[in-house]
C-alpha positions, 0 to 999 in steps of 0.5 A: 634547470641545471640539466637544461643549462648543462645541455645548452653548454654541451650544445654551444661547445659542440657548435664551437668545435664544429665551427673550429673544425670547419674553419678550413686550412690555416696557412701559417707560413703566409702573411696573408691568406692566398685567397686567389689560389685557395679559390681553386680548391672551392670545388674540392673543399670538404671532400675526403678520399680514401686510397691504398698505396701500390703495395696495398699495405697502407691506407690513406684518408685525405681531406681537402681543407676540412678535417677527416670525418670521424678523426681527431680535430684538424687531421688532413691526412691519416695513415693506417696499416692494413692486413687482410682488409683490417686495420692493424692496431696501433698503426694509425698515424697523423700525416698532416694537419689542416691547421698547418697548411701551405699552398703553391700554384703553377700554370696547370697544377697546385700543391697543398701541403699539410705539416705538423704530423706525427713524428717518425720513429726510426726514419728521417732523423734530423742531424740533431738526432731528433725525429722529423715530423710527417708532412703530406704534399697533395699535388693537384694536376689539371685534367679537363676531363675530371669534372666529377669530384666524387669520382676523383681517385688519388694516387699515392706516388711516394713516401720520401723518408730517407732524408734528414729534413723535409720528409713527406708523403706525396699524393697526386690528384687529377682534376679540372678544378685547377685548370685555368681558363684558356683564351679563345685563340691559341697562344701558339698562334702568331699575329700574322696567322690571325690577320691571315684568317681575318683576311680570308674570312673578309674576302670570302664574305665579300665574294659570297655577298657580291655574287648573291647580290648580282645574281638575285638583284641584277640577274647576272650570269656567268663571270658577270656574277663576280663583284667588280668584275671590270676592276678585277680584269684590269687589276693585273695591268694596274699593278704592272703600271704601278710597279713601272711607276714606282720601281723603274728609276731611270728616265723614260726614253722619248719617241725616236725622231728620224731626221732627214739626211742632208744633201752635203752627206750624199755622194754624187752618185747618190744624188743623181735620181735613178729616173734620169736614165729614163729621160730622152737623150 
């Protein structure tokens, strides 16, 4: 009976430990958990990555809001020094814990920060003489083509350890998980461009539907297939009349009147008819 109770206690303790480890990131610097931003990491949550630095000297294990498998409880980023493909003894350092997390987001990027790592030994000493704790910054950059989580390959960008405070390890991961949805119409399109596209589409539909109707139903041929052909023929004259009516402000001239010349304005020579010379004397 005692063995059964002991087994049950161990089992319950194991479940509690697993539940604690699977609780995810704890954002101690936020009044409330930034759930809207954290949702972008749902696809990546629980996955871990292993990557070497550019010099091949250090190996890093990175886990997203879950502890690294096989490591201590709550470890988010782990550093190990490598030599000839093997881990150098006593060179394993905890870079950051998921229990001290922070998150920052932008338009096409998101940064996950793990703090409370092991203290430096000789680098990054505070002005008080105390060593700074290690910290990891994981930069997620939008890449629509990187949809396969298992194929993601982090990049070790830099280790900033020459400051008095805020020393950190910077990692970069290109992934589609942090890409925000784009609107159907590009943001760079102006309202005028959109209206022009709509107008062209409506005109093309009007012309195509009218031609098909007149060709099939009315058996029209040639230019007579164009819808409202009589209106379009007179369209130029109608525009000219409208422009003349609206734009010309001066009073229209009436028709010229031709008045006869009075007799008093004619001279004696002009008054005589040229037929007078033909009369018999």
